[in-house]
N, C-alpha and C positions, 0 to 999 in steps of 0.2 A: 313358576315365577312370573309375577305380573309386571308388564313393562310400564314405563313411566306414562303418566297421563299428560295431556296437552291442554293447557288452559289459556284464556285470553284476559282474564281479570279475576280478582278476588275483591269483593265489595264488602266493606265492614259497616256495621251499624245500619244494616238494611231493615226497613220497617214495613215493606210492602210485599215481601216474599215469603209470607207465612207468619205465624204468631210470634209476638215479642220482638226483641232485637236480635238480628241474625247476621251471620256471615254467609254471603252468597258466592258460590264458586261457579264460574262460568267456564264450561268445557267447550272445546272447539270441535266443530264438525256437526253437520246436520244433513239428513237425507231430503228435507223439504226445501223448496225454493219459493217461499211465500213472497208475493210481489211487494208486500208492505213490511217485510221483516225489519224489526227495530234494532236487531243486533247483526247486521250484515258481516261484521268482523268475526262472527261465530259460525258462519256457514261452512267455510273451507276448513279442513283439518290441517292445512299447511300454514306455515308462516306467511304473513302478509305485511305490506308496508303502507302505513297511513301518512299522508302529507297534509299538514295544517298550514295552508297558504298564508293565513294572517300572521303566523309566527315567523315566516321566512324573511330574512334580511338580505337575501341575495348575495351572500358572501362566497358562494360557490365551493365551499369546503367539501360538500357532498360529491361534486363532480371530480374533485382531485383524489378523493379516497376510494371511490367506487372501483372495485377491481375488474369489473366487466364493462365499464363505460355505459351503464344503464341510465345515468342521470345527466341531462344536458340543459342548457339555458338558451332560449331564443327570444330576442326582444325583451330580455330581463324576466322571462317567464320560465319557470322550471318545468321540465318534461321528464317523466319516468317511463322508460321502456320496460314494461312489466313482463314482456316476452323473454327478455334476456336477463332480467334481474334474478339473482340467485338467493335473494332474501337472507344474506349473510348477516345483516345488521350493522355492518361497519359504518355506513352513512349515518344511521340513527345515533350511534355512539359518538360520532364526531360532530354532529350538528350542535352548534352552540346555543340554539334557542329552543330545541325540542320540536322543531317543525316536522321532523321525520321521526316516526315511531314504528318499531317492529312489533307487530301484533302476534302473540303466540309464544308460549314457552313451555318446555317440558318440566314436569314436576314429579317427584317420587311421592309415594304414600306418606313416608316419614316427613318429608318437607311440607306436604300439605297439612298434615295433622299439627305440626308445629304452628302453622299459620292459624289454623282453626282454634287451637287451644288458647290463643291470645285473647279470645273473646269470651272465655268461660264465665267470668264474673258477670258480664252483661247478660249472657244466656240465663244464668241462675236467677238473676234479679228480675228479669222481664218475662220469663217463660219462653225464651227464644231458643235458638239453635242454629243449625246449618241447613242451607238450601243449596241444592245442586241444580244449576240452570245451564243455558247454552246460548246458541246451538241447541242440539238435542243431547242431553247427558247420556242417554242410552246408546248413542253412537259409539261411545267408549265404555261399553257395558262391563267389561272385566275390571277396568280401573274403578269405575263407579261403584261396583258391588264391593270391592275391597275397601274403598273409602267409607262407604256406608257401614260396613262391618266394624271398622275402626271407630267410627262415631258411636255406634251402639255399645262397644266395649267401654266407652267413656260415659255412657248413659246420656248422650247428647240427642236432643230432639232433631229429627231429620225430615226434610221436605224435598220432594222431587218435582221440579217444574218441567213438564213434559208435553210433547205433542201427542204422545200415545202411539207414535209410529215406530214400532219395533217388533221383531218376531215374538210370538207368544211365549216361547221358552225363555227368551231374553227378558221380557217384561216380568214373567213369573219369578225369575231368579233373584229379583231385588225386593220382592214384596215384603219379606220378613224383616227388612232393614229400613223400611220407609214408614214414617208415622203419618204424613199427610201428602197427598198427591194434588198438585195444582195442574189440572188437566185441561188442555185447550180443546175447544170445539169451534170450528171455523165455518164450515159450509156443509149443509145437509145433503145436497145433491152431489153424487160422486163425480159426474163430469165437470161440474163447476169446481169441485175440489181439485181435480187433476189440472184444470186450466190455471188456477190461481196459486196452487202450491206445488204442482209437479208430481203429486202422488195421489193414489186413491184414498178414500176415507174408510174403506171397509175394515182394514186392520185396526184403525183408530177406534172405530165403533166396537169392534169385537173385543179389544183389550179393555175398553171401559165396561162392557157387559161382563167380562170375566172378573173385573175388580168387584163389581157389585154382587156377582153370583157367589164369590168366595167370602162375602160378608164384610167387604171393605168400603162399602158405599158411604158410610159415615165419615170416612177418612178422605173423601174426595171433595175438592172445591173446583167446580168447573170454571173455566175462564173463556170468555168470548170476546175476541178482538172486533170492535165495531169499526168496520172499514166502509166509508161512504161509497155507495154504488156497487159494492161487492158483497159484503156480508150483512149489510143492514137492510137489504130488500125485504119486502113483506113475504115473498116466497121463501126466502131462506129462514126468516124468523119463524114462519109457520112450520117449516120442516124440522128445525131444531127444537121448537116447543113440543112438537109431536114426538120426536125421538126421546127427549129428556123426560117427558111425561111417563114413558114406559119404564124409566129407572127410578121414578120418584118414590115408589113404595119400597125401594131396596136401600134406602139410606141417603141418597143424593138429596141435599137440602139447600145448597148454596151455589150461586153463580156470580162471578165478578165480571163486570163489563169493562173492557180495556179500550178506551177511545183512541182512535188513530191520531198520530201526530206525524208531521213531515220530518223524515230523517234523510232527505236527499243529500244533505251535506256530508253525511257519513259515507254514502256511496261515492261521492265525488272524491273524498279523501282516499278511498280505496281504489279508485279508478274503475269502479263497477257501474254497470247500467242500472238506473232506477226506473222501474216499470210503472210506478204509480202515476196515473194521469191527473191526480188531484193533490192538493196540498192542505185543504181545509179540514179541520177536525169536525166530527159530527156535531150537530146542533144539540142544544139542551132539550129541545122538544123531541128530537129523535131518540135521544138516550132515555128520556122519561117514558116514551112510548114502548121502547124495548123492555125497559124495567118493568112496566106494567104487564106486558105480555108474559114474562117469566113469573111474575108474582101471581098471575092467574092460575098457574099450576102448583102454587104453594111453595115456590122457591124464595129464599132470602136473597136479595139482590144488592150488591154493592157496586158503586161506580168508582 
């Protein structure tokens, strides 16, 4: 019996998460701790509370309904004691402006498929389908595998947006149910990878090699987050170009560049520390240079 999955969003009419018009399901939980993570609400597998300060009208309804006294006001500024908050969601339900939002909800396979099936007409007309993202979808591998199986029973096109960081047997267990892999490559050097993501890149590289060795290279689109001062250095580009070149003859043909953008406000809303020391996106010249480097080894490059 598969337990419920835990998601933080379902995005309809997505056009950047694989071919055609898609429904993207965001699963909660990730083993990586990337400094620049654009979905920090997907890192933890537990419920979290987001506070949108600009929506708050200081009515203090939240302080009155909170059963553990985790929300207070001082000088008309709201404070959330996240150490004692039990994330029950009572405050977010009571908030009249939506300034408080509980992030994360359980969902059964049946409930998820009902949501996914609402977009079948758009999938059929556009060559789209369903994309599983996160977080890291393989963090909930049993639920993910069952959801993918149900999609294939309905002949739906499936995409897995993954960091590649999962045990080999876990990764292998979903191969037959995934049509396209959006596969992140971040840092070539293992120590750098550990510093900026919290994990080694050895497993990520091994799983990518496994994908191409079993003949699935044509189904892989590499994704490279361009993070100024971290991933966009000449040393890192050299290392990634060298690594990807070893896979080029095995079907790998495309890489998408994902320019950094500042998401510090998301971290503020979650009460989390934002480690990124910069806020500027990479320059056009930098993106053009990186594009040319990957094109030199015969890859099709999209920004």
